[in-house]
N, C-alpha and C positions, 0 to 999 in steps of 0.2 A: 264279407260275406254273409250268407241268414245262418250259419253257427256258428257266428260271432255276438245274434240276440237272442235273450232270452226276455219272455214274457214272465213274469214273476206276478203269479196268481196262486200259490201250491205253498204249503211247509217246504216241501224237498226243492222248490226251487228256488226258495226264501233261505236256504241253507246252502245252496249253491253259492248265488247273492252274497251271502257275507262270508264263506269262506275266503271271498275273490276280494272283495272291496276292505273288508278288515284286516288284512293281512297285513305286518305290520310292511312300512315303506310303500306303502298304496297310493297312487294318485285317484283320485279319487272326482270325476265329473259331475255335476248336479244339475238339473234340468227338472221343471214343472209346467205343467200344465194344467188349468183349473177349469172347474166344470164350470159353465156360464149360470148367472143369477138372473133371473127374468125379473123381477120383484124388488124393488124398491125397499132399501134396506134388510135385503138378503142378506147372507151369509157365504160367499164362496166357497168352494172344499175341493180343495186337490182331489185331481180326476186320477191323476197318470206322474209318477215322479221318475223319472229315468236318473241313473246311476252308471258313470263309465268306467273303465280302466283303459289304459293304451290299447288290449286286446279284447275286449266283451263289454256290453250296451245290455243294459239292465231293466229292463222297463215293468215297474213297479204300480200293477192295476189297484190306485188306492181307492178305488169303489168298491170291489169283494174281496181286496184283503183282508183287512179288519174283520171281515166278517169270516172269514174263511180258513185262516191261519191262526196259529198258537199266538196269542198276543205275547206272552213271555218273549217269543222270536222276534218278533217286530220291536218290542222297547230295546231289546239288544242292539237289535241293524242299526237304530238310531242315536240309543247310547252312546254305543260306541262310535258309528261314524261321527257324532258332532262334540265330541268329549275327549278322541283319542289323542296323545301326543305323538302316533307312530302314523297317522293316514293324514294325509294331508286332502284335503276338501276343496275343490275351487268351483265357484259360480258365478252366477250376476245376480243383484236383485233390481227389478226395475218397479217403480211406484209409480202410479198412473195419479192423477189428481183432477178432479173435474170441478172447473170452474163457477 
């Protein structure tokens, strides 16, 4: 259902996301989309980060979120997500090598 998806582009939505994904015992699926790099040697930047629990998906707009939100909140989210022993994070890394 549409209510189970939240676009995170402001502090209030980020706080709701943090409460859900950082609760002890959470299992969080992680996926990302990258902005294309059109020039040689350019660095790709993450455009969208999806964090999903069993009941909700949070779409973090990483293009505007760092400009609009409280940076300490964003740091707390990533620190808690990737260092907590009480939250299980699941994802897949795909690396494409150019021959």
